[in-house]
N, C-alpha and C positions, 0 to 999 in steps of 0.2 A: 335617499342619499346613503352612500357607504363611505366608511372610513378605511383606507387601505395605505399602510406604510406612512402613517402621520399626514395623509392627504385626504381631502374630502372629495368625493366625486357624485355628481348628479346623474341618475340612471333611470331610464324609462320615460324621460320626457320628450316630447316632440317639439323641436325648434326648426321651423321652416327656414331654409336658406333664403337670403334675399335675392330677388330676381335680378337685380343689378350687380351682384357680387362678382360672378364669373360665368363665362359661357361654356368653358370646356371641363370644368371641374364640377362634380356632382356629389357633394357631401352627403353623408348618411345623417338624416333628420333626428334619429333616435340614438346616436352614439352616446357613449359614456363621456361626460364632460367634466373637467377638473375645475374646482372652485378655487379662485385665488383669494386666499386669506392669510393674515399674518400668523406667525407660528403661536403667539400667545392667544389669539382668537380660536385657533384650531385645538390647542390643548384645553382651553376652557370648555369649548363644546364637547369634545371627546370625553372630558371627565364628567360633565353632566349626563351624557348618554350612557356611559358604562357604569358610573357609581350610583347615580340617583334614578335611573330608569327612565329617563326622558327619551323622546324621538325627535329627531331633526326633521321639520317639515318645511317644503318650500311654500311661501305665501303669495308672493308676486314676483313675476318676470317682466321686466321692461327694458327698453332701449334708451341710452343716454350717451350722447356724443359718440355714436358709432360703437358702442360696447354694450353688451347685455348684462343687466344688472338683475341679481336674484336676491330677494329678500327671503331670509330663513328665519325660522321660529323654533323655540324648544316646546314641545308638547307632552303633556303627561296623561297617561291613559286613565281610564275610568276606573274608580274603586268598585267594589262589589255593591255597595249600598246605592251608588249612582245608577248601576246597571239595572238593579231592581226598580228604581224609580221610573227610569225610562221604559222598561217593559210594561210596568203598570199603566203608564201613559198611553202607550201604544194600544194596550188592550182596551182602554177605556174609549179611545178614539174608534176603534173597530166596531165596538158595541154601539157607538152612537151613529155611525154609518149604517149598520144594519137596521137599527130602529128607523132611521130617516128612509131608507130604502123600502121598509115593510109598510110604511105609510102610503 
C-alpha cells in the first residue's frame, strides 16, 4: 500500500475481473487501486505509518453486495531481540532435522 497526495492505493495485488462483468472491456487485474476511506481514517493511518514506524498490511479481500472490501491492519516490525529469538529457533529446528535424517 502506498500513500500519494493524501490518498491510499493498493499496489501489486491481483484481483481477477468477474466473467459476467463485461465482454468487450478487459481490465488490468494488477492495476493500482484507490481505497475509499474517510479523511480522518486516512490521516490516522498515515500518522501511524510515518511517525510510529508501522506498516499498512492487507489482511482480507472479499466481496459484499457487488463491491470489493479490503480489511487492512497496522503492523509493527520485529525488534532486534525478536529476530535473535526467531533465528535461534530456526537453527534448532535445522539441527533437529539433521539428527532425524542421520538416524
